[in-house]
C-alpha positions in Angstrom: -9.0 -7.8 -18.5 -10.7 -5.4 -16.8 -9.6 -3.8 -13.0 -13.0 -5.2 -11.5 -11.8 -8.8 -13.1 -8.0 -8.3 -12.1 -9.7 -6.9 -8.4 -11.7 -9.9 -8.2 -8.3 -12.1 -8.8 -6.8 -10.7 -6.0 -9.9 -11.5 -4.0 -9.7 -15.1 -5.0 -5.5 -15.4 -4.1 -6.7 -14.1 -0.2 -9.3 -16.6 -0.7 -7.5 -19.5 -1.5 -4.9 -19.1 1.2 -2.0 -17.1 2.2 0.0 -15.5 -0.5 2.8 -13.5 0.0 3.0 -9.9 0.0 5.4 -9.7 -3.2 2.4 -11.6 -5.0 -0.6 -9.3 -4.0 2.1 -6.2 -4.9 2.4 -7.7 -8.3 -1.1 -8.3 -8.6 -2.1 -4.9 -7.1 0.4 -3.1 -9.2 -0.9 -4.8 -12.5 -4.5 -4.7 -11.5 -5.3 -0.9 -10.9 -1.9 0.2 -13.3 0.0 2.2 -10.1 3.3 3.2 -10.6 4.2 1.8 -7.5 3.1 -0.2 -4.6 3.7 -0.8 -1.2 2.2 -2.4 1.9 3.5 -1.1 5.3 3.1 -2.0 9.2 2.0 -0.1 11.8 3.9 0.1 15.5 1.1 1.9 17.0 3.6 1.7 20.6 6.2 3.2 18.8 4.2 5.6 16.8 6.1 4.5 13.5 5.9 2.7 10.3 8.1 0.1 8.3 7.8 -0.4 4.4 7.1 -4.2 4.6 7.4 -5.0 0.6 7.5 -2.3 -2.3 6.7 -3.2 -6.3 6.8 -0.9 -9.0 8.4 2.6 -8.7 9.9 2.5 -5.2 10.4 5.5 -3.3 11.1 3.9 -0.1 12.3 0.6 -0.2 11.3 -2.0 2.2 12.8 -1.7 6.0 12.7 1.6 6.0 11.5 3.0 8.8 9.5 6.4 10.1 7.6 8.3 12.3 4.1 8.2 11.8 3.8 12.2 11.8 5.8 12.0 8.9 3.1 10.7 6.7 -0.2 11.8 6.6 -2.0 8.5 4.8 0.1 6.3 7.2 -0.8 8.6 10.3 -4.7 8.4 9.0 -4.3 4.7 8.7 -2.9 4.3 12.3 -5.7 6.9 13.6 -8.8 3.9 11.3 -9.0 6.4 8.7 -9.6 5.8 5.2 -6.7 8.1 2.8 -7.8 8.2 -0.7 -7.4 10.6 -3.4 -8.3 10.3 -7.6 -4.8 12.1 -8.2 -2.1 12.3 -5.3 0.0 14.0 -8.2 -2.4 17.3 -7.8 -2.8 16.5 -3.9 -1.3 20.0 -2.1 0.9 18.6 0.8 1.2 14.6 -0.6 
């Protein structure tokens, strides 16, 4: 199945109800062919983020909590910005 079709399946899962983060993580991991997928909760009041779900080659497991200043992509998300890169392995500072 092609990547756009897999992403469509994820969209359908969301439209059909409330899939678990584990279900979404597994589907997203397979759909985009990523090495790892994680979901984080950002706590603006405490200026921190916490990993709440992770699949694949996990770097940080659920329950891991850090200040937002330790992560460029979490800080960007907290500021309402999108953080993307076609190749994070070659992105300096990541």
